Each structure stands twice: as structure tokens, then as C-alpha cells.
N, C-alpha and C positions, 0 to 999 in steps of 0.2 A: 282797710283803714290805712291811710297814708302815714308814713313816718315823718315826724317833725324833725327836719335836718339839724337845727341847732340843739334840740334836746338829745338827739342821737349822738352828736359829736361830744357833748358834755358827758353823756353816759359812758361812752367809749374811753374818754380821757380819764374819768374817775376810775374805771375798771383797770386801765393800764397802770395808773399810779398805784393802785392797791396791790397790783402784782409786783411792781418794781420796788415799792416802798421798803419792804424788809431787807432787800439787798443793799439799798442805799443807807439803811439805818445802822449799819455796823459801826461800832464806836471803837476806834483804835486805842483810845485812852483807857477805856474799860478793858479792852483786850490786853493791854500792858499790865494792868493791875491783876487780871486773872492769870496771866502768864507767870508773873512773879509769885503768885500764890500757889498755882498748881504745877507749873512746869519747871521752875528754876532749880528744883532738886536735881534734875537730870540734865536739862538743857541750859546753856547760857542764853538768856532771853533778853539781856540788855547790855550795853557797852560798859556799864559800871559794875557788872557782876564779875566776880573774880574766880568763881569755881563752878564746876558742873561735872558731869560724867564725861570723861574723855571719849567714850564710845558713842555718845549721842551727838548729833549735829547741832550746831548753834542755830538760833532762829534766823540770824543774818544769812547763814549759809543756805538755809532752807529757802529763804526769800530770793536768793540769787540762782537757784537751780533752774536749768532750762525747762520751760513748760510750766513753771510755777504760776498758779492762780489762787486767789483767795478761796474761790469755790472748791477747788480740789483739796486744799488744806482743811477747810471746814468739813467737807465730806469725810476725809481721813479721820478727823477727830471724833466724828459721830459714830464711827465703826470701831469697837474695841479691838485692840491688837495685843498679842501675847506679851510683847515687850513693854507695853504701856498700861498703866492702871486704868480701869474704867472709872473715869471721874464723874460720870453722869452729868455732863455739861448740857445745858439747854441749847437749842438751835441758835438763839441769839448770842449765847456765850461763845459757841464755836465760831460764829460769824465775826464776833468782836476780836477773838484771838487771831483769826485769819487776817483780819484788817490790820491788826498790829504787826503781824509778820510782814505783810505787804509793804508797810512803810519802811521796813528795815532794808529793803532792796536798794534804797537810794544811797 
């Protein structure tokens, strides 16, 4: 049975969009709200924040680290670490926080 080329192109486009969609859906505004709720006790997460733990990096400094990528930060947040509480954030929430951190590099 021959493949209908226009149908095939549409099917591949839809599949590609479905795979990329979640990556593009990260919401930095939501990430800022989450960061202020979950992270501001230890990290300085915004320029208007006046206190944090001096031993923890600011979100702006994390964003400016060589090799920083939102994906790397999101993966880091998904894996509990001894110095960080396990906040049980969803995949979308970690993506949102990472997107927020990324905008701080500017």
C-alpha cells in the first residue's frame, strides 16, 4: 500500500510537535511563583529578595554558570539531594523553575 505523502507529512509534524511541546510549555512566571514558595528560604530567587542562606547560590548566579541549561537544572531538581529537601515537584514544575532561572541570566 503506497503512503499518501501529505498525510505522512502531517502525521510526522504532529508527532514532532507532541515531542517538543512539553519543552516549549515551560512557564517562567509560574516558575518564579514556585521558586518564591519553595526555594526562597535558602536561595535568593529574585532581585527584590533581601535574605537567603549565604551558603547557597543565588538563582541569578546559577543561571550564569558555564554550561547552564534549563534541562540540566530541571533534571537536578528531579533528583533529591542531601542538602535540598525533596519537594516532590512535578516534571512541569521543575521545567517551570528551570525556565525562570534561565531568564535570570540576562
